[in-house]
C-alpha positions in Angstrom: -3.5 22.7 13.6 -6.8 24.6 13.8 -8.8 25.9 11.1 -10.2 29.1 11.8 -12.5 31.3 9.5 -12.5 35.2 8.8 -16.0 35.9 7.4 -16.1 32.3 6.1 -12.6 32.1 4.6 -10.6 29.4 6.3 -7.0 29.5 7.4 -4.9 27.5 9.6 -2.9 28.2 12.7 0.4 27.1 13.6 -0.7 24.4 16.1 -3.5 23.5 18.7 -4.2 25.3 22.1 -2.4 23.6 25.1 -4.4 20.8 26.2 -6.7 20.9 29.3 -4.9 19.2 32.2 -1.4 20.2 31.1 1.1 22.9 32.2 0.7 26.0 30.5 3.7 26.7 28.2 6.3 29.4 29.6 6.0 32.7 27.8 8.2 36.0 27.5 5.9 38.8 26.4 6.4 42.7 26.7 4.3 44.9 29.1 3.4 48.4 28.3 6.5 49.8 29.7 8.4 47.3 27.3 9.6 45.4 30.4 9.3 41.6 29.9 6.7 39.7 31.5 6.8 35.9 31.8 4.3 33.3 33.2 6.3 33.2 36.5 5.5 36.8 37.3 2.0 35.6 37.8 2.8 32.7 40.2 -0.1 32.0 42.5 -2.8 33.7 40.5 -5.4 32.2 38.3 -5.2 33.5 34.8 -7.4 34.3 31.8 -5.4 34.7 28.7 -7.6 36.7 26.3 -5.6 36.2 23.0 -6.6 38.6 20.2 -5.5 39.7 16.8 -5.1 43.4 17.8 -7.0 45.7 20.2 -7.4 47.9 17.1 -10.4 45.9 15.8 -13.9 46.0 17.4 -14.3 42.5 18.6 -11.0 42.6 20.1 -11.6 45.8 21.8 -15.1 44.4 22.9 -13.4 41.2 24.8 -10.8 43.4 26.4 -13.4 45.8 27.8 -15.9 42.8 28.8 -12.7 40.9 30.6 -12.0 44.5 32.1 -15.6 44.6 33.7 -15.4 41.3 35.2 -11.9 41.4 36.6 -12.5 43.6 39.3 -14.6 41.2 40.9 -12.5 38.3 40.4 -10.4 37.0 43.4 -6.8 36.1 43.0 -7.3 36.5 39.3 -5.3 38.2 36.5 -6.8 38.9 33.2 -3.9 39.1 30.4 -4.9 40.4 27.1 -2.3 39.3 24.5 -2.0 40.4 21.1 1.2 41.6 18.8 0.3 45.1 19.0 2.9 47.4 20.1 2.8 48.2 24.0 2.1 51.9 22.9 -0.7 51.2 21.1 -2.1 49.0 23.8 -1.4 51.8 26.3 -3.5 54.3 24.2 -6.3 51.9 23.7 -6.4 51.3 27.8 -6.3 54.9 28.4 -9.2 55.7 25.8 -11.2 52.9 27.0 -10.7 53.5 30.7 -9.2 49.8 31.1 -7.4 49.4 34.4 -8.0 45.9 35.5 -6.6 43.9 32.5 -2.7 43.3 32.0 -2.0 44.2 28.5 1.0 42.2 27.0 2.6 42.3 23.6 4.2 39.4 21.6 5.8 41.8 19.2 9.3 40.7 20.1 8.4 36.9 21.0 8.0 34.4 18.2 7.4 31.6 20.4 4.2 32.4 22.1 2.2 32.0 19.0 3.5 28.4 18.6 3.5 27.3 22.1 -0.3 28.3 22.4 -1.0 27.3 18.8 -2.6 30.7 18.0 -0.3 32.0 15.4 -1.9 32.7 12.0 0.0 30.9 9.2 -2.1 32.4 6.3 -4.4 34.8 5.2 -5.1 38.3 6.2 -4.1 37.8 9.5 -0.9 35.9 8.9 1.7 36.9 11.5 -0.9 37.8 14.2 -2.6 35.7 16.8 -5.9 34.2 16.4 -8.8 34.8 18.9 -8.6 32.3 22.0 -9.0 32.3 25.7 -7.0 29.9 28.0 -7.8 29.9 31.7 -5.3 28.7 34.1 -5.5 27.8 37.7 -3.1 29.2 40.3 -0.5 26.5 39.4 -0.9 27.5 35.7 -2.6 24.3 34.7 -4.8 24.7 31.7 -8.4 24.2 33.0 -10.2 25.7 29.9 -9.6 26.7 26.4 -11.5 28.2 23.5 -10.3 28.7 20.0 -13.0 30.9 18.6 -13.8 29.4 15.2 -14.7 32.6 13.4 -12.2 35.3 14.3 -15.0 38.1 13.8 -17.0 36.4 16.8 -16.6 37.2 20.5 -15.5 34.3 22.9 -17.7 32.6 25.3 -17.2 34.9 28.4 -19.6 33.0 30.4 -17.9 29.5 30.2 -14.3 31.1 30.6 -15.5 32.8 33.7 -17.1 29.8 35.0 -14.0 27.8 34.7 -12.4 29.9 37.1 -14.9 28.7 39.8 -13.8 25.4 39.9 -10.0 26.3 39.3 
């Protein structure tokens, strides 16, 4: 379990992020059109999993925008922003923000993603949502970088996550 804080108040997650060097856990999330998206759908691509509580919060929106800006210049790489937001809300967010280079995925149907990736909030005001984390996968979907942001109201370390792609 990881201990995360929200404005200094601690709460725990359901587990830990996948270890660097391990194979990424499979997932089955929903795309904006409600069709399923699995890890296998992204075979051969490097992935940045930008895991957030909700795109309706300022920090989550900022991370989606920042990764969207970077995504256009990344070769053979997909940025996946993953939350429990409904796909309809994600679609509205992307349209309003002009986000076109990030794949938005929802875990609203999937109770396993939060456990498999160790990002489910077990208690506190974010109980039932995901905590803020970044997981970078190489083209074979091995984990090459992880960050579980310790204070949910802070942004991830974009530079380290994007640098991890260079060696992936």
